[in-house]
C-alpha positions in Angstrom: -17.7 -44.1 -100.4 -19.2 -45.6 -97.4 -22.6 -44.2 -97.9 -22.6 -45.5 -101.5 -21.3 -48.9 -100.3 -24.1 -49.0 -97.7 -26.8 -48.0 -99.7 -28.6 -50.1 -102.6 -28.4 -49.8 -106.0 -32.0 -49.4 -106.3 -31.9 -46.7 -103.4 -28.8 -44.8 -105.5 -30.6 -45.3 -108.7 -33.6 -43.6 -107.4 -31.9 -40.7 -106.1 -30.3 -40.4 -109.6 -33.4 -39.2 -111.4 -33.1 -35.9 -110.2 -29.2 -35.4 -110.7 -27.6 -34.6 -113.7 -26.7 -37.3 -116.4 -23.3 -39.0 -114.9 -20.6 -38.8 -117.6 -20.1 -42.0 -119.9 -17.1 -44.2 -118.6 -15.1 -47.1 -119.3 -14.1 -50.2 -116.9 -10.8 -50.1 -116.0 -11.6 -53.3 -113.9 -15.1 -54.4 -114.3 -17.0 -55.6 -111.1 -15.5 -58.7 -109.7 -16.9 -60.8 -106.6 -14.6 -62.2 -104.2 -13.9 -62.5 -100.7 -12.0 -60.7 -98.1 -11.1 -62.1 -94.5 -12.5 -60.1 -91.8 -10.4 -59.9 -88.7 -11.2 -59.7 -84.9 -9.7 -59.1 -81.7 -10.3 -60.5 -78.4 -11.6 -58.2 -75.9 -11.1 -55.4 -78.5 -7.4 -54.9 -77.9 -6.1 -58.4 -77.6 -4.2 -60.8 -80.5 -5.9 -60.4 -83.9 -7.2 -63.5 -85.4 -9.4 -64.4 -88.7 -13.0 -64.7 -87.8 -14.6 -65.1 -90.9 -14.9 -64.2 -94.5 -17.0 -61.8 -96.3 -18.1 -61.6 -100.0 -17.3 -58.3 -101.8 -17.8 -57.1 -105.0 -15.1 -54.1 -106.4 -15.1 -52.2 -109.8 -12.8 -49.2 -110.9 -13.8 -47.0 -114.1 -12.5 -44.0 -115.8 -14.3 -41.2 -116.8 -14.0 -39.4 -120.5 -11.6 -36.7 -118.9 -9.2 -39.0 -117.1 -10.7 -39.0 -113.8 -10.7 -42.5 -111.6 -13.2 -43.8 -109.6 -13.0 -47.0 -107.2 -15.9 -48.9 -105.3 -15.9 -51.7 -103.0 -19.7 -53.0 -101.7 -20.5 -56.1 -99.5 -22.2 -58.7 -101.2 -22.4 -59.7 -105.2 -24.2 -56.7 -106.7 -22.2 -56.1 -109.7 -24.4 -52.9 -110.8 -24.2 -51.3 -107.1 -20.4 -51.6 -107.4 -20.5 -50.0 -110.6 -22.9 -47.1 -110.2 -20.7 -46.5 -106.7 -17.6 -46.3 -108.9 -18.7 -43.8 -111.7 -20.1 -41.8 -108.5 -17.0 -41.9 -106.8 -15.3 -40.3 -110.4 -17.9 -38.1 -110.7 -17.8 -36.6 -107.0 -14.0 -35.8 -108.4 -15.4 -33.2 -110.8 -15.8 -29.8 -109.4 -18.7 -29.1 -111.5 -20.9 -31.9 -110.9 -20.1 -32.4 -107.3 -22.4 -30.2 -105.7 -25.6 -31.2 -107.7 -24.6 -34.9 -106.7 -24.1 -33.9 -103.3 -27.5 -32.3 -102.8 -29.8 -34.8 -105.1 -27.9 -38.2 -104.0 -25.2 -38.2 -101.4 -27.3 -36.1 -99.0 -30.8 -37.6 -99.4 -29.0 -40.9 -98.9 -27.1 -39.7 -95.5 -30.8 -38.5 -94.3 -32.1 -41.9 -95.1 -29.2 -43.8 -93.5 -29.6 -41.7 -90.4 -33.4 -41.9 -89.8 -32.9 -45.7 -90.3 -30.4 -45.8 -87.7 -32.5 -43.7 -85.4 -35.4 -45.8 -85.8 -33.2 -48.9 -85.0 -32.1 -46.9 -81.8 -35.3 -46.1 -80.9 -36.4 -49.9 -81.2 -33.3 -51.2 -79.3 -34.5 -48.3 -76.4 -37.4 -49.6 -76.1 -36.3 -53.0 -75.1 -33.3 -51.5 -72.3 -33.7 -53.1 -69.0 -32.7 -50.6 -66.1 -30.9 -52.8 -63.9 -30.3 -50.4 -60.9 -33.8 -49.9 -60.7 -34.5 -53.8 -60.3 -32.0 -54.0 -57.2 -33.5 -51.2 -55.5 -37.0 -52.8 -55.9 -36.0 -55.8 -53.7 
């Protein structure tokens, strides 16, 4: 679910072209946008405090066979929340799961891993070796 929540609607939709058709669904709770409170801790282990609020969209769906899927995504993308909820329910089906894993989830995971590696390389290029600088004096 985390991967679907972090991926954009367009990225998920692009992967669905190669996937088996998703089962029809009905909404238990249509996409709703609201706020959640983000909590922080001073020093990582200090007392908790309210840091900020964040916009999230949630959705719950049920498939024809009664399987229920839920999704919470950051932001206001109602289509992404509903699509993630449908995929959550479809991934619980033993016959659909292998095909959805290979055509949707695994490519999205590889795309996310490549993006993180690219960002890590960019950050590493700006890294300063303070030990080396201290010995240069």
